[in-house]
N, C-alpha and C positions, 0 to 999 in steps of 0.2 A: 460623904455621900457616895452612893454606888457609882455615880457618874464620874467621880474623881478617881480614875483608874490609875494605880501606881505603875510607873514604868518598870520598877523592880519586880513586882508581882506578875505583870504581863510577861516579861522576859522569862521569869522562872517557869511559868506555866508552859511556855512554848518550848523552852530548853529541855524539859522533861520528855517531850515528844520527839524532839529532833534526834537524828541518828548521826553519831560521829562528831568529831571536833569541827569538821568543815561546816556541817549543817548548823552547829551552834554559832559559829563565826558569822554565817550568813544571816541567821536570825538576829544576832546582836546588831549587825549593820542595818538590817531592815527595820528594826524597832528603835534605832538610836534616836529618832526624832518623834516617837509616838506621843510624847506629851503634847505636842502641838495638835494632835487629832482628838484627844480625849481629855477628860477633866472638865471637862466643861460642865386694800386699795383697789388697790382696786382701780378698775378702769384702765385707760391707755397710758403709756409712758408719758405723754404730754401733760397728763394731770399733775406730774411732778413739778411742772413749771409754776403751778399755782402756789407752791410753798407750803401747803398744808402738810405737816408732819415731816417736812424736809430738814435735813441736817447739813450744814455747810462745813467744810474742813479746811478752808483757806479763804483768805480775803483778796487774793491777787492771781488771777481773777476768781472771785468766789463762785461764779456760776459754772465753772468747768465741769463740776460733778454734783449731782443731786442724789441723795440717799433718802429713801422713804421707807419707814417701817409701817406696813399696812395694819389695819385694825379690824375690829369686828371678827367675823368668821375667818378673815384672812390674817389674823394676828399671828406673828411668827414668820411671815414672808417679808423679806427685805428686797427692795428694788433699787439697784444701783444704776443710775442713768448718766451716761456720758454726754456732755453738752458743749462741745466746742465747734459750733456750726461753721464758723469762718475757716477753721483749720481742718474740716472734715473729721473731727474727733481724733486728730493725730496725737500721738503720745508725746507730751512735752514734760519738761522738768516739773512744772506745777501740777500737771495731771498725775504724774507718778507719785508725787508727795501726798496729794489728796486721796488717791486710791490706797496708798499704804496706810494712811490714817483710818480710812473707812474700813479696810480689812481688819485692822487691829481692833477697831470698835466692835465689829461684828464678832470677832473671835472671843471678845470678853463678855458678850451678851448671851447668857444661857437660854434666853427666850427665843432666840432666832432658830428657825427650823429649816429654812431654805433661802437661797439667795438667787435672784435673777439679775444678770448683767445685761443691760440693754443700751440702746441709743435714744436720745431725745431729739436727734437730728434726722429728718426724713431721708431715706435712701442711703444712709451711712451707718455702719456699726462702728468701725475704727479703721482709718486708712493707714495705720502703722506709725512709724516714727515721724515726728515733726521734722522734716528735712530742712525747712527754712531755718528752724532754731538750730539744728545740727550744723548747718553750714556756717553759722556764726560761732560755733564752739571752736576752741583751740584743740589741737589734736590731743593734748594731754587730758582734756575734759571728756572726750568721747568714751574712752574705756570705762571710767567710773560711772558715767551716765547709763551705759549699756548694762553694767553690773547691777545698778540699782533698779533698772527696768526689769532685768531678769529676776532679781530678788522679789519684786512685786508679783510677778506672774507665778513664781514658786510659792509665795505665801498665799496667793489665791488658790492654787492647787492644793495647798495644805490645810485649807479650811476644813473643819471636821463635819460640817453639814453639807447637804447637797447643793451644788451650784449649777445653774442653768444659764447658758448663753443664748439669748434671743437675738438672732441675726436677721434683721430686716433690711440690711443693705450691705455695702461692701465691707468685707473683713479681709484686709490685706496685710502681709508682713506681720508686724507686731500685733496687729488687731486680730489676725487669726490665731497667733500664738497665745493671746489672752483667752480666746474662745477654747483653744485646745486644752488649756489648764482647767477648764470647767468640766464637771462630771458629764454633762449632757448638753448637746448643741441642737438647737432647733432653728431651722432656716426657712425663710420664705423662698418660694420658687425663683424669685427674681434677685435673690441675694448673690453677691459675687465673692468668692473666697480664693485665696492663693497665697503661697509663700513666694514672693516675687523678688527676693533680695538679690538673686544672681543677676538680675537685670542691672543692678548697681555695682556689680563686681564685689559683693559681699555675700555672707551666708546668713540664714536665720540665727539670731543671737540670743533669743529669749526662750529657748526650749523647743523650737520648731523641728530641729533635726532629730530630736529624741522623742517628742510626743507624737508627731504625725506618723512615723513608722509603727508606733505601738497601737495607733488607732486604725489605720488602714492597711498596714503591712509594709514591709521594707521596700519591695520592688515598686509598688505604686507611689510610695512616698518619694523615692528617688526620682521617679519620672516627673512628678509634679514640681519638685524643688529644682531639679536640673533644668527643666524647661520653663521655670517661672510661670507655670500655667495657672490661669484663673478659670474656675468652674462655677456654675450656678448652683442654686440650692437643690435643684432636682438631682443633678449629677453628684453633688456632695452626699445626698442621702443614699444614692445607689452605691457609692463607694464606702459607705459607713462612716464618713466624716461627720455627717449630721444624723441624728436619730430620727428626725422627722422633717419633712419638707411640706410646707403649707402654702396654698395659693395666696398671693399677696392681695390685700384688700385696698379700698379706696383711701383709707386713712394711713396705710403704710405701716401697720403694726400687727400684722397677722402672726408673725413668729412670737412676738411678745404675748399676745392673747393666748396662744397655745402653750407658751411657757407658764403663764399664769394658771392655766387649767392643770398642768402637770404639778405645779407647786401646791395647788389645792388638793391634789390626790395624795401627795406626800405628807401634807400638814397633819392629818389626824393620826398618823402612825406613831408608834413609840419612838420618841426622840433619841433615847440612849441606844435603842436597838439599831436605829438608822446610822448613828455614828459608829457603832461597832461593826455594822455591815460594811460601811465605807472603809474603815480601817482594815478589815479583813480582806476586802477585795484589793485595795490599793497596795497593801504590803504583800499580800499573797501572790499577786500576779508577777512580782519581781523575783520570786524564788521558785525552787522545785516544788512539785506537787506535795511531797511528803511534808516539807516544811510549811507550805501553804495550809495544809490541813491542820497542822499544829497551831498555826496562827489563828485559824478559824475557831478551833477548840478554846484557845485562850480568850478570844473575844467573846465567845458564847458564855464562858464562865463569868464574865463581867455582868451580864444581864440577869443571871439567875437570882442574885440577892436584891434586885430592884423592886420598888413598890409598884412600878409600872407593870412588871410581869404579873404580879398578883392581881392588879386591877384588870389586866387583860383576861385572866382566867375567870375572875368574878363576873366581868361583863359578858363573857361567852356563856357562862352558866345562867346568868339572869336575862339573857337575850336582849341586851342593851348595848348602846355605843360606849366604848371605853373612854374615860377621861384621863389621858396621860399627862403627867406633870413633869416628866424628866427627872424622876427621883428613883 
């Protein structure tokens, strides 16, 4: 299939455009994981609790995470809802394992076109690490747990399809790091966000020191991390941490509803094209402009032989809505 983009072909296409050995080395490093990117409801989050279409990934406790594949016109949208009310959605061993399974399941499903990460607990997105559980860990267990949590957030960031974090409540520490791994963040005006680890004499350990500067700039990221500052959704939008800030509603799911609107905008577009656009942006932003343009050209080359491209041209000519199949 055209969507099964070969790593070797993609690297070769880029290498022809790169100048010099150093550029080729950078491209090789940038594309070393590209196979992870390519080849490949509706209502409020609380509706996930009804169990319709929900998938469970663990039995202990099995309600910590709910994953729903929406249907009808929303088919292709997956909603991942965190549901640890008593622990304020804190990141536990069980939640990490469940989310890793969920991400792997999404990665294998070629029908998925976008993912919304949200909370099923009012007023909370994710409060960060489960410190009560952490306090019971032996010192030798802490490092491996943090590494696994970091791997989860990395895998979330490596999903080939658009990911949207709907932040309707507090996203602190690892909770904000999870949101930072998503492509787009939408926050309610009452949401609270911050990397507050320095209050505990530690630093962000799941990508926060790297992703936050890439999103809002180095100086502002240092200020927020050094001061362990917590900001609201309005300020997050002003700083560029969130793409949109929406006024919270009575049901406490305004950010989710806006995220669903955005997912519905993305849904009809060519799925292979979206994956290639995400790959081009994510890989290109890490290298120089010349190499980035070569990556873009290589990704563009992958959409040319697709059936979806021909369908787009036919639909334009016939003045109808295209029906893309991801082929």
